[in-house]
TILUMMAR-971609 format. One record per residue: residue number from 1; residue in one letter; y, x, z of N, C-alpha, C, CB in turn. Coordinates in Angstrom, 1 decimal, padded with zeros to 4 digits. Each point is the difference from the previous one (the first is absolute). Glycine has a CB too. Example, Ala and Ser with C-alpha at 12.3 -4.5 7.8 and 13.67 -1.06 7.14 Angstrom:
2
(atom 1,'a',(-005.7,013.2,007.8),(001.2,-000.9,000.0),(001.2,000.9,000.0),(-001.2,-001.9,001.2));
(atom 2,'s',(002.3,001.5,-001.9),(001.1,000.9,000.0),(001.1,-000.8,000.8),(-000.6,001.2,-002.2));
END
This chain:
90
(atom 1,'c',(012.8,-009.6,-011.0),(001.1,000.9,000.2),(-000.6,001.2,000.8),(001.8,-001.9,000.1));
(atom 2,'f',(-001.5,003.2,-000.6),(-000.6,001.1,000.7),(000.7,000.4,001.2),(-000.7,000.8,-002.2));
(atom 3,'q',(000.0,-000.6,003.3),(000.7,000.3,001.3),(-000.4,001.3,000.6),(000.0,-002.4,000.5));
(atom 4,'g',(-000.6,003.3,-001.4),(-000.2,001.4,000.5),(-001.4,000.4,-000.1),(001.9,-000.3,001.6));
(atom 5,'p',(-002.2,001.5,-001.3),(000.8,001.1,000.4),(000.8,000.6,-001.1),(-001.6,000.4,001.8));
(atom 6,'f',(002.8,-000.1,-001.6),(000.9,000.6,-000.9),(000.0,001.5,000.0),(001.4,-002.0,000.3));
(atom 7,'v',(-001.4,002.6,-001.5),(000.0,001.4,-000.1),(001.5,000.5,000.0),(-002.2,000.0,-001.3));
(atom 8,'q',(002.4,001.0,002.0),(001.4,000.6,000.0),(000.2,000.9,-001.2),(000.1,000.0,002.5));
(atom 9,'v',(000.3,-000.5,-003.6),(000.0,000.6,-001.3),(000.9,001.2,000.0),(-000.5,-002.3,-001.0));
(atom 10,'d',(001.6,002.2,001.6),(000.9,001.2,000.0),(-000.6,001.2,000.7),(001.9,-001.6,000.1));
(atom 11,'e',(-002.6,001.4,001.0),(-000.7,001.1,000.6),(-001.1,000.6,-000.8),(000.6,-001.0,002.2));
(atom 12,'l',(-001.4,000.0,-002.8),(-001.1,000.4,-000.9),(000.5,000.8,-001.2),(-001.3,-002.0,000.7));
(atom 13,'m',(002.4,001.6,-001.3),(000.6,000.7,-001.2),(000.5,001.4,000.5),(000.6,-002.2,-001.1));
(atom 14,'e',(-000.1,002.3,002.3),(000.5,001.3,000.5),(-001.2,001.0,000.1),(001.9,-001.2,001.2));
(atom 15,'i',(-003.0,000.6,-000.6),(-001.2,000.9,000.1),(-000.5,000.4,-001.4),(-000.6,-001.1,002.1));
(atom 16,'f',(000.6,000.3,-003.1),(-000.4,000.3,-001.3),(000.9,001.1,-000.6),(-001.0,-002.3,-000.4));
(atom 17,'r',(002.4,002.1,000.7),(000.9,000.9,-000.6),(-000.2,001.4,000.6),(001.7,-001.9,-000.3));
(atom 18,'r',(-002.1,002.1,001.6),(-000.1,001.3,000.6),(-001.3,000.7,-000.4),(001.3,-000.8,001.8));
(atom 19,'c',(-002.3,000.0,-002.3),(-001.3,000.6,-000.4),(000.2,001.0,-001.1),(-001.2,-002.1,000.7));
(atom 20,'k',(000.5,003.2,-000.6),(000.0,001.0,-001.1),(-001.4,000.1,-000.6),(001.9,001.3,001.0));
(atom 21,'i',(-002.0,-001.6,-002.3),(-001.3,000.0,-000.6),(-000.2,001.4,-000.6),(000.1,-002.6,-000.5));
(atom 22,'p',(-001.2,003.2,000.7),(-000.2,001.3,-000.7),(000.0,-000.1,-001.5),(-001.3,000.7,002.0));
(atom 23,'n',(001.7,000.4,-002.7),(000.0,000.0,-001.4),(-001.3,000.2,-000.7),(002.1,000.8,000.2));
(atom 24,'t',(-003.0,-000.1,000.5),(-001.4,000.3,-000.5),(-001.1,-000.5,000.9),(001.0,001.9,-001.2));
(atom 25,'v',(-002.1,-002.0,000.7),(-001.2,-000.4,000.8),(-000.3,001.1,000.9),(-000.9,-001.4,-001.7));
(atom 26,'e',(001.0,002.7,001.3),(-000.3,001.1,000.8),(000.9,000.1,001.3),(-000.8,001.2,-002.1));
(atom 27,'e',(002.1,-001.5,001.8),(001.0,000.0,001.1),(-000.4,-001.1,001.0),(001.8,001.0,-001.6));
(atom 28,'a',(-002.2,-002.1,001.1),(-000.4,-001.1,000.9),(-001.2,000.3,000.8),(001.0,-001.7,-001.6));
(atom 29,'v',(-002.0,002.3,001.0),(-001.2,000.4,000.7),(000.3,001.1,001.0),(-001.3,-000.6,-002.0));
(atom 30,'r',(002.3,001.5,001.7),(000.3,001.1,000.9),(000.7,-000.7,001.3),(000.3,001.7,-002.0));
(atom 31,'i',(000.6,-002.7,001.8),(000.6,-000.6,001.1),(-001.0,-000.8,000.9),(002.1,-000.2,-001.4));
(atom 32,'i',(-003.0,-000.5,000.7),(-000.9,-000.9,000.7),(-001.1,000.9,000.8),(000.4,-001.8,-001.8));
(atom 33,'t',(-000.8,002.9,001.3),(-001.0,000.8,000.6),(000.6,001.0,001.1),(-001.3,-000.2,-002.2));
(atom 34,'g',(002.6,000.2,002.2),(000.6,000.8,001.1),(000.5,001.3,-000.5),(-001.5,-001.0,001.6));
(atom 35,'g',(001.6,001.2,-002.9),(000.6,001.3,-000.6),(001.5,000.1,000.3),(-001.7,-000.1,-001.8));
(atom 36,'a',(002.4,-001.0,002.0),(001.4,000.0,000.4),(000.2,-000.8,001.2),(000.7,000.4,-002.3));
(atom 37,'p',(-001.0,000.2,003.5),(000.1,-000.8,001.3),(001.5,-000.5,000.2),(-002.0,001.3,000.9));
(atom 38,'e',(003.0,-000.7,-001.4),(001.3,-000.4,000.3),(000.3,-001.3,-000.7),(000.7,002.5,000.3));
(atom 39,'l',(-001.4,-002.8,-001.4),(000.2,-001.2,-000.8),(-000.9,-001.1,000.5),(000.8,001.4,-002.0));
(atom 40,'a',(-001.9,-001.0,002.5),(-001.1,-001.1,000.4),(000.6,-000.7,001.3),(-002.0,001.4,-001.1));
(atom 41,'v',(002.0,-002.7,001.0),(000.5,-000.8,001.1),(-001.0,-001.1,000.3),(002.4,000.6,-000.5));
(atom 42,'e',(-002.3,-001.2,001.7),(-000.8,-001.1,000.3),(000.5,-001.2,-000.8),(-000.4,000.9,002.4));
(atom 43,'g',(-000.5,-001.6,-003.1),(000.4,-001.2,-000.8),(-000.4,000.1,-001.4),(001.8,-000.4,001.5));
(atom 44,'n',(-000.9,000.0,-002.4),(-000.3,-000.1,-001.3),(000.4,001.2,-000.9),(000.1,-002.4,000.4));
(atom 45,'g',(000.4,003.5,000.2),(000.3,001.1,-000.8),(001.3,000.6,000.5),(-001.2,-001.0,-002.0));
(atom 46,'p',(001.6,002.0,001.2),(001.2,000.8,000.3),(001.3,-000.8,-000.2),(-001.2,002.0,-000.5));
(atom 47,'v',(002.1,-001.9,001.4),(001.3,-000.7,-000.1),(001.1,001.1,000.2),(-000.9,-002.3,000.8));
(atom 48,'e',(002.1,001.9,-001.0),(001.1,001.0,000.1),(000.1,000.4,001.5),(001.3,-001.1,-002.0));
(atom 49,'s',(-000.8,002.3,002.2),(-000.1,000.6,001.4),(001.0,-000.7,000.9),(-000.7,002.1,-001.0));
(atom 50,'n',(001.7,-002.8,000.5),(001.0,-000.6,000.8),(-000.5,-001.4,000.6),(001.8,001.1,-001.4));
(atom 51,'a',(-003.0,-001.5,000.9),(-000.6,-001.2,000.6),(-000.5,000.2,001.4),(-000.6,-000.7,-002.2));
(atom 52,'v',(000.8,-000.3,003.0),(-000.4,000.2,001.4),(-001.5,-000.5,000.1),(002.4,-000.4,000.9));
(atom 53,'l',(-003.2,001.3,-000.5),(-001.5,-000.3,000.1),(-000.3,000.1,001.5),(-000.6,000.9,-002.4));
(atom 54,'t',(000.0,-002.0,002.8),(-000.5,-000.1,001.4),(-001.4,-000.3,000.0),(002.2,-000.7,000.8));
(atom 55,'k',(-002.9,001.3,000.2),(-001.5,-000.3,000.1),(-000.2,-000.9,001.2),(-000.6,002.2,-001.1));
(atom 56,'a',(-000.1,-003.3,000.9),(-000.3,-000.9,001.1),(-000.9,000.6,001.0),(000.3,-001.9,-001.6));
(atom 57,'v',(000.0,001.6,002.8),(-000.8,000.5,001.2),(-001.3,-000.9,000.0),(002.1,000.8,001.4));
(atom 58,'k',(-003.2,-000.1,-001.4),(-001.2,-000.8,000.1),(-000.3,-000.4,001.5),(-000.9,001.2,-002.1));
(atom 59,'r',(000.7,-002.4,002.3),(-000.3,-000.4,001.4),(-001.4,-000.5,000.1),(002.4,-000.5,000.4));
(atom 60,'p',(-003.0,000.7,000.8),(-001.3,-000.6,000.1),(-000.1,-001.4,-000.2),(-000.5,001.7,001.6));
(atom 61,'n',(-000.6,-002.2,-002.1),(-000.2,-001.4,-000.4),(-000.1,-000.8,001.3),(-001.1,000.6,-002.1));
(atom 62,'e',(002.1,-001.5,002.4),(-000.1,-000.8,001.2),(-001.0,-001.1,000.0),(002.4,000.5,000.1));
(atom 63,'d',(-002.8,-000.8,-001.4),(-001.0,-001.1,-000.1),(-001.5,000.5,-000.1),(001.8,-001.4,-001.1));
(atom 64,'s',(-001.9,002.7,001.3),(-001.4,000.6,-000.1),(-001.0,-000.6,001.0),(001.1,002.0,-000.8));
(atom 65,'d',(-002.3,-001.9,000.5),(-001.1,-000.5,000.9),(-000.3,001.0,001.1),(-001.0,-001.5,-001.9));
(atom 66,'e',(001.6,002.7,001.9),(-000.4,001.0,000.9),(000.3,-000.4,001.4),(000.4,001.7,-001.7));
(atom 67,'d',(000.7,-002.5,002.0),(000.3,-000.5,001.3),(-001.1,-000.8,000.6),(002.4,000.1,-000.6));
(atom 68,'e',(-003.0,-000.9,-000.3),(-001.1,-000.9,000.4),(-001.2,000.8,000.5),(000.8,-001.8,-001.5));
(atom 69,'e',(-001.1,002.9,000.8),(-001.1,000.8,000.2),(000.2,000.8,001.4),(-000.5,000.2,-002.6));
(atom 70,'k',(001.7,000.1,002.9),(000.2,000.8,001.2),(-000.1,-000.8,001.3),(001.5,001.5,-001.3));
(atom 71,'g',(-001.5,-002.9,001.1),(-000.1,-000.9,001.2),(001.1,-001.0,-000.1),(-001.0,001.8,001.4));
(atom 72,'a',(000.8,-002.9,-000.5),(001.0,-001.1,-000.1),(001.2,000.4,000.7),(-001.8,-001.7,000.0));
(atom 73,'v',(002.9,001.3,-000.6),(001.4,000.3,000.5),(000.3,-001.1,001.0),(000.8,001.2,-002.1));
(atom 74,'v',(-000.4,-000.8,003.3),(000.4,-001.1,001.0),(001.3,-000.5,-000.4),(-001.3,001.1,001.8));
(atom 75,'p',(001.5,-002.4,-001.9),(001.3,-000.6,-000.3),(000.9,000.0,001.2),(-001.1,-001.5,-001.7));
(atom 76,'p',(002.4,001.4,001.4),(001.0,000.0,001.1),(-000.3,-001.2,000.9),(001.7,001.2,-001.4));
(atom 77,'v',(-001.4,-001.2,002.7),(-000.4,-001.0,000.9),(000.6,-001.3,-000.4),(000.0,001.7,001.9));
(atom 78,'h',(001.2,-001.9,-002.4),(000.6,-001.3,-000.3),(-000.2,-000.4,-001.4),(001.6,000.5,001.7));
(atom 79,'d',(-002.4,000.2,-002.5),(-000.2,-000.3,-001.4),(-001.2,-001.0,-000.2),(000.9,002.3,-000.5));
(atom 80,'i',(-000.6,-003.5,000.5),(-001.0,-001.1,000.1),(-000.8,000.0,-001.3),(001.4,-001.4,001.6));
(atom 81,'y',(-000.7,001.6,-002.7),(-000.7,000.0,-001.3),(-001.1,001.1,-000.1),(002.1,-001.0,-001.0));
(atom 82,'r',(-001.7,002.1,001.3),(-001.0,001.1,000.0),(-001.1,-000.1,001.0),(001.9,001.4,-000.8));
(atom 83,'a',(-001.6,-001.9,002.0),(-001.0,-000.3,001.0),(-001.0,-000.9,-000.5),(001.6,000.4,001.7));
(atom 84,'r',(-001.1,-001.5,-002.4),(-001.0,-001.0,-000.5),(-000.8,000.6,-001.1),(001.6,-001.8,000.6));
(atom 85,'q',(-001.0,002.7,-001.4),(-000.8,000.6,-001.1),(-001.0,000.9,000.5),(001.9,-000.1,-001.5));
(atom 86,'q',(-001.6,000.8,002.6),(-001.0,000.9,000.6),(-001.2,-000.8,000.7),(001.9,001.6,000.4));
(atom 87,'k',(-001.5,-002.8,000.1),(-001.1,-000.9,000.6),(-000.9,-000.5,-001.1),(001.6,-000.7,001.9));
(atom 88,'r',(-001.0,000.4,-003.1),(-000.7,-000.5,-001.1),(-001.0,001.0,-000.6),(002.0,-001.5,-000.5));
(atom 89,'i',(-001.6,002.8,000.5),(-000.9,001.1,-000.5),(-001.1,000.2,001.0),(001.9,001.1,-001.1));
(atom 90,'r',(-001.7,-001.2,002.4),(-001.1,000.3,001.0),(-000.9,-001.2,000.0),(001.5,001.4,001.4));
END
């Protein structure tokens, strides 16, 4: 018995419905290369103008190794787990 992940088919069909496919190859190339900036959008191509397009805010990677390079972070005073991890590293 399949337990997921399930695709939200209605939303996917709505995205496909809003997509506008160029009639000619030249028109598609013009859109892709930036000849029509009003039609070029982030994602898979042009969609109707009434579609709500939002751009995700890029956040710094919290899991990056840069923190380790800068020096050891002092754990909170009552954080036993982190204190033991710091002892294990030293």
